[in-house]
C-alpha positions, 0 to 999 in steps of 0.5 A: 362770053358775058361781060361785066361793065363798070368799076363796082360790078367788076370789083364785086364779081372778083369778090364773088364766086364767078370765074373771071377770064380777063379784065380790060382797063382803060389806059392811064386810068387810076383810082382806089377801086382800080387799084383794088381790082388790080390787086384782086385780079393778081391774087386770082391770076386774072389777066389784065389788058390795058386798052384805049378808051375808044376800044372800051367804048366799042366793046361796051353795051352799058355805055357806062363802063367807067374804064373797066370791062370784064369777061366772065362766066355766066351768073350761077343759075338758081331755081325756086327749089333753091330759094325754098331751101334758103327759107327753110334753113334760115332763122326768121322770115324770108323775102323774095322779090318777084318781077312781073315783066319788068322791061327797063334794065335800069329798073331791074338792076336798081331793084336787085341792088335794093333787094340785096341791100335790104337782105332779101333772099332772091329776085325772081324774074320772067324769061319772056317779055321782060329784060334779062341779065344784061350788062346794063342790068349788072351795071345798075345793080352795082355788083349786087347781082353777084351776091343775091340769087336771081331766079329765071322762071318761064311763068310768074303765076306758076312761081307764085303758086309754088311759093305759096306752097312753100308758105309765102304770102304773096303781096302785089304792089298795085296803085288800085289797092285798097290798103296802103303799104304801111297799113298792111300786115307784112309779117311772115315770109313774103313774096313781093310782086312788082309790076311792069313799067306803065301797065303794072301787074297783069290781071292774072298775076294780080288775082293770084296775089294774096293781097295788094298794097299801094303807096299813097301819093298826094300828087297827080303823077299816077305812079312811082318808078318801079324800082322806087316803089319796090324800095319803099315797100321792101323797107316797110317790110323790114321796118315792120319786122324790126329786124337788124339788117346791118 
């Protein structure tokens, strides 16, 4: 059974639509968010078990459970058709984040968190040669994964093709791009592709993008962390749109 680890992830799961089967809380631990978890669990008739810190450590996979672990149903599965439907039914343009073989669960989770915070409609990720939805990803997303569609696809290039058919412009983040991200026209519905740590976008993925953008850098670091780069470009998209995402 999937596990949710950490105070905010468990709290947000209770706020969301996932079925929570049981919550394990460390003995004698207390905090405002713990009280909120207990209150919401009681409202939803979710059993609570108080166990030792050692037992929580043995059960945890994220190594950062903060004294709270929940057992739950898997996240709801979404397809690209669901995302296209969201686009067609919303006012304004759509933003989808596409992850090309992101392998670090902390990066994945941080990108999901930023995407949700900035009002993006979905995060698309590949089911092979990339990290899946793990407790570490959910912990890093700090609960955001409960509120934004995560779309697993078998082929990123096919997903890009389908999004283009749905009138998305596909922008790839690439250090070798000719234009800076704030010089590019990022209006319209955008699919933003973020490449894997170290190697960036794969050749075919890069070629399938409508255009590429880079983040200017004055130092010699080479590139930014994938989640940092994603956040910078995501918020430039919304800056250009002049949208209120509060």
